[in-house]
N, C-alpha and C positions, 0 to 999 in steps of 0.2 A: 661846295665848301667855301666859306668866306674867309676863314682864318686858318693859318698853318697850325695853330695850337690845337685845333680840332683833330688833326692827325694824331697828335700826341694823346689826346683824350681817348680816342678809339683804341689806341695801342695799350694804354693803361688798363682799360676795361678788359682786354683780352689776356694780358700778361701782368697782372698787378704785382706778383711776388717775384717775377724774373729780374735778375740783375740788369740794370740799364747801363750803368757807367762804372768803370773802375779807374781810379787815379792813384797817385802815390800815397795818398792818405787813407784810402779805403774804397769801399764800393757802396752803391745805393740801388735800391729796387725802383721799378717804375712807379709804384704807388707812393713810396717815400719821396721820390723826386717830385712827383706831382704835389704832394702835401707841402713841401718846402716852397715850391714855385708859387702855389696859390696863396700861401701866407705872404710871400714877398709882393705878389700882385695886389693883395689886399692892403698892405702897408703903403704901396705907391698910390693907390686910390685914396687912402686917407690923407696922404701928404698933398695930393693934387687939390683937395679941398674945393671941388666943384669947378676948377678952372677948365675952360673950354679949349678944344683943339688938342693936337698931339704934343706931348711933352717927352722928347727923347730921353732915354735912360742910358747914360754913359756907364759902362761897367769897367772899372779900373781894378782888375784882379788878375792873379796868375791863371794860366790854363788849368782848370780844375772843375770838380763837381760844383763848387760854390759858384763859379762863373756861369756854368750851364743853368743852374737854378735861377740865377738873376736874368738870363736871357729869356727863359720861359716865364719868369715872373713879370717881366715887362710886357710880354704878350698877353698874359692874363689881365693886365691892367689896361689893355687896348693901346699901348704905346710902343714905338719902335725902340730897340736897343742899339747901343753904339759900343762895339767891342774895341778896347784899346789895349795896347801892350803894357804889362805891369812894369816894364823897364823903359817906358816912353820918356823921351826928353821933356822936361817941364815946359819948354818953349812951345813944342809941338802940341802938348796937351792943352796949353793955354789957347792956342789957335783953334783947337777943336771946340773947346768950351765957348769961345767967342762965336764960333760958327753956328752952333746949334740954337742959340738964343735961349729961350726959357726951357728948363728941363731939370734933370736930376743927375747926380754922380754917385754911384754906389762903390764903396771900397771898404777894406777892413781897417782895423785900428792900426796895424803895423804900417800899412802903406799910407795911411792918412798923414803920418808924420812928414812925409815927403812933399805935402801939398801946402806948406806954410806960406809960400810966396805966390800961390795961385789966386787970381782975382776971379771970384765966382759970379759976382753980379746976379744974373737971373737964374743961375744954376744952383740947386740946393744940394748940399753935401749930406749923404746918408751913410751911416756906418752899418755894415752887414750884421754885425753882432747885435745891434739894437733892433733893426727892422725885422730880422728873422724871428723875433719873439712874437710878432703879430699873429694872431689866430686867423686862419683862413675864413673868409666870409664868402661861401660858395655863391649865394644869390647875387651879391654885389659884383663878384668877379665875372659871372656869366652875363650879367646885364651889360658890363663893359665890352665883353667879347662879342656879344650880339650886335653891337654898334659898328664893329669893324667890317669893312668891305674888302674884297680881294685886291683892289687897287691901292689900298692903304699901305704905307711902308711897314715892313716887318723889321728891317734893320737898316742902319746907316753905317757903311764901312768906309773909313777914310783911307785914301791912297795918296801917294805923293803927287803934288801939283807942280807944273812946270815953273811957276812963280815962287815956289818954296812954301806956299800955303796949301795945306792938305785939302783934298776934294772929298766931300761926303757923298759917296755913291749910295743912292736911295733905292733899295730893292723892295718891290711889292710882295704881299703875301702870295699872289698868283704865281709869281716867278718861282718861289720856293715850292709851292704845292705841285706845280707842273714838273719841276726838276726832280723832286723826290719820287713822284710816281713814274717818271721816265726811267730813273735809275733802277727802281724796283723791277719794272717790266723788262728792261734791257739786260740786266745782270742777275735777275732772279733772286734778289735779296729777300730774306725772310727772317723769322725769329731765330734761325740757327746760324745766321751770319755773325761773325766775330770780326769787328773792325779794329785795325791797328792804326790809331791816329798819329800822324806826324805833324800836320799843319798847325800853326798857331791859330787861335780863334779869331784874331784880327785880320786873318788872311782868308780870302773867299773860298779856298779849297776846303776849309773846315766845314762848310755847309754840307758837303758830301757826307761826312761822317755824322754830323749832328742830326740831320734830317732823315737820313737813312735809318738811324736809330729811332727817331720819333715816329716814323711811318710804319716800320716793319717789326719793331720789337727786337732788332739786332742788339747785340752787346757791343758797347763802345769802350775800348781800352785806350786810355791816354798814355802813350808810351813816354816814359821819362826822357826829357830833352837830352840829358847827358849821354844816353845810349847811342844817339846818332853820330857821336864822335868816335864810337868804338864798334865798327861793323860786325865783328864776331859776337860781341855781347848783344848787339841789337837783334841779330838773327836767332841767337839763343832765346831771347825774350819772346820772339815771334813763335818759336817752337813750344816753349814752356806754357804759353797762354793759349795755345791752339788757335792762333789768329789765322783766319782763312781768307781775309780780304784786306789788301793794303792799297792806299791811294796816296802816293808819295811824289815829291818833286824829283825830277831827273837827277839833280845834284846828289841826292841821297842814294839813288839807285846806281849812279856811276861810282860812287865811293865804295859801295858794297861789292860791285863787280870788280873794281880795280884791285881790291885787297885780297881777292881769291878766296873769300870765306864761303862762297857757294860751292866750291869744288868738293865733291864727296859728301856734301851735307844733305841729310834727309829732312825734308819739311813736309810730311804727309798732310798736315792740316791746311797748308797754304794752297788756295785754289784760284784766286783772282789777283792779278797784279796790274793795277791801273796807275797811270802817271799823267801829270799835267803841270804846267807852269813855265816850262822851258822846252826847247827842242831836245828830244831824246836821241843820243847817238846810237846807231845800229850796232856798233862794235860792242858796247857794254850791254845793250839789250840782247844781243846774241849770246853773251855769256850767261845771262839769266835764263834764256830759252834753252840753252844747251844743258844747263845744270838742273833746271826745274821745268822739264818739257811738258808736264801734265797741266801746268797752270794756263789759264786764259790771260792774255796780255792785251791791254787796250790803251791807246794813245788818245787822251782827251785834251780839248782845247777850249779856252774861253777866257775873256777878260772879266774883271770884277763887275763891269757894267752889264753883264749878261747872266747874272746869277751863277757864276762859276764856270759852267760848261755849255757850249753851244754846238760843237761838232765832236765827233768821235770816230775812231777807227779801231776795230778789233783785229789784231795782227793775225792774219790768216795764211801767210806764205813766208818763205825765207827771204831775207834781204841781205845783200852784200853790205859789208861794213861802210862802204862809201855811198850807199844809196840813201836818198832822202826817205823819211818815214812819213806816210800820209797822215793828215789830221782828219781825213775821212769825209763824212757827210754830216749834214745838219741833224741835230736832235729833233725829236718830235715837237711840233708846234713852233719850230724855228726855221728860218730861211737864211741861207748864206748867199751873198751876191758879191762878185768880184767886179769892181768898177775901174775904168780908166780915169785919168785926171779930169777929163771933160765930162764925167758923169755918165758915160755910155758903158754898156756891158762889155767886159773884156772877152775875147775869144778864148776857146779852150787852148791851154798851153801858154796863154799870155798873162804876164804878171800884172796885177793891179791891187788896189786897196780892198781888203776884205771888209765887207759891211754885213751887219746882221739885223734881222727883224724878227719879231715874235713876242710871245707872252712873257718871256723872262727878262725883257729889257728893263733896265733901271728906269725909275721915274725921272731921273736926272740927278743933278748934284744939289744937295741940300743947301738952300740959301744962296745959290750961285746960278741964277738964270742965264747970265751971259755965257758962262762956260758950257752950260747945258745946250744952249742954242748952237754952239760951235760944232758939237759932235753928234747930237741927236737932231736929225734933219728929215725933211720930206724926201722920200725915195724918188730920185729923179726918173726912175723907170715907171712910176705910178703917178699919173697926172690927174686922175679923175676922182681920187678920194684921199683922205688923210692917211698916209702910210708912213709910219715913223721908222727911221733907219738909224742904226748906230754905226759910226765910222770908227773902226778899231784902231786905225793907224798901223795895222799890220799888212804886209804884202803877202799875197798868196796867188796860186793859180789852180785851175782845174786840169788835172792830168788826163791822159787818154784813157785811163782806167776808170774815170768817173769820180775819182777822189780829189779832195782838196789837198794841196801841198803848201805848207807854211814856208815862206822864204825869209822873212825877217821883219824888223820894224821899218816903217817908211823913213823914220828919222835916222836909221842906220844905213840908208842907201846914200852912196856918195858918187860924185863925179870926179874921176881921177885920170888926169892926162887924156881927157877926151872920152873916157870910157865910163859908163854907168855901172857901178859895182854894188852888190848887196853883200855887206860884211858877214851876214849870217851864212851865206853859201860857203865862204872861206872857212868859217868855224866848223861847219858840218864836215867839210873835206879834211880839215886838220884833225878832227876827233877820230878819224878812221886810221890814222897813222900809228905805227908801232912806237911805243914809248910815250905816247901822248895820253895822259889820263883824262884830261879835260882841256878845253880851249876856249879862248875869248879873243875877239878881234876888235880893235878900236882904230879910229883914224886920227892921226896927229895932223891937223890941218896946217899948223904953223910950219912943220917940217915936211908936209906932204908925204908922210910915212903911213903905210898900212902896217900896224903893229899887231903881231901875233903873241898873245900871252898863252903860255902852256903850263899846265900843272903836270909835273913829271918828277920821277925819282932818279932819272938818268941824265947824263950830259947830252944835250941836243945841239946841233949846229944848224943854223938857218939854211946854209947852202944845201946840206943833205936833205933837210925837210922839203925844200923847194923842188929838189929833183923828184921827190915822190909826189908832191902836189901838182907838178907839171903833167902828171898822168891823169889828173882829175880836173884841173882848172886851166883856163887860158893864162898865158904868161902875164898879161896885164893885171891879173888878180893876185899874183903871188905877193906874200908879205915882204916888206922891206926891212923890218926889224923883228927881232925875237927876244922875248923876255921870259925866262924860265922861273917858275916858282914851285916850291915844295908843296904849297897848298894855297888855293885861291881864297881870298876873303869872301865871306858869305853874309848876305842879309839875314835878318831874323827869320825870314820865310824859307831859308835854305837855298836861295838862288845865289848866283855869282854876284858879288858886290861890284858892279861896273864903275860906280862912282869912285871907289877906293882905287881901282886899277887906273882910272883916268887921272886921279890925283898923282899917281906915281909918274905918269907921263909929264906932269908939270914939275917934277922934282920933289914932290911931297912924299912922305912915308906912308906905307900901308898900315 
């Protein structure tokens, strides 16, 4: 299979009249979604006017059926799509437009009004209301699809760059094809699967939902974003729509657990609870497992550069609240390597940088070969052939049980008073304490303080917290400052907004 769109084609042939996607505006069948997408693909081919090479298609739309139709439409035209946030700052959107070079931007009439100050140059603006009038030309579309090879990019997903300029992670069709088939085989997804989507489409976790639907005929339900602020209503929605599979970020799962809405709640439809994006604390996971013991729970790990997920751990035993949760073993056709700073292999139990190789690796960063060369390198353990390796920047170690354990970001590792400290380890310990709903640890280099941010509804005192932490951590790792908040700021992806918290350390407001 050369193109991920062919997975969708086979599914449409099997389940043409089955509902594919439901959003706040309505629902659409597989055959109707195909018809819309092929029409959009035909329109893009008409606009391309014989131009050679790939022309990325920026999709500037809210999370919706419309957006999904555009992603599939781009694939039918043989071009990669670029999902962006409908609330994206214009400065960032301008940077993305500048980055892709020649291409297209699809939006609707309402959002187009916000683009008055954007300089498009080689990017052509297309209104969805106009191009969706184009009748599908099946022969033209499939001629374009046949030209695609599995190494071609299926999408370009922009992430934050260290310089402030977004990086366009370029994922090949092969990465999505392998990932979707691995998900199907590992978690037994099929046409009876009902997916409750939480992730934004410009966040890589969304590929789990989108391409499980495309491959298996699963029903994809786009949960309204507002419900994630109201855990009781969120779980009511899960029950009402018979959602049996969720793939959420831990911040959402923590919020649901902390509010107590799972206690005494019956969710007979829910069968699989998967999570990824941050470290999941066992205290809140244990609340889920206690109240919904029949569900399968799995901890998935992977950066955007690895097509979403590269390791996984199906929770198969009890964990103490203070225990670390494994990120498991590599997915099929992937390999995880833990390296020392000198490029040699770390011993079991020894912390080093987690590096990944395999079919799901990104092709690099669109239009940024310099940054690509920094993190996609020759595997130092393979000297006799070209063996491409991605440096995640995450610290991990192989446990005695044969599983990988995530420690934290390499750039969150500090040296404090002669001791090397991983801030993520302090976070894990703090999350296990009574009264702590969530925790984040930052280092104030100017004052040499280890600052513990705690999300809590009760009055907490640093001295008392440290008395408990001393049972888990060495004294030199204990926080020196405590900041309590009723609620952590969050990124649009549902993660803790660490930049906002760091700004507070500088005396700025959240």
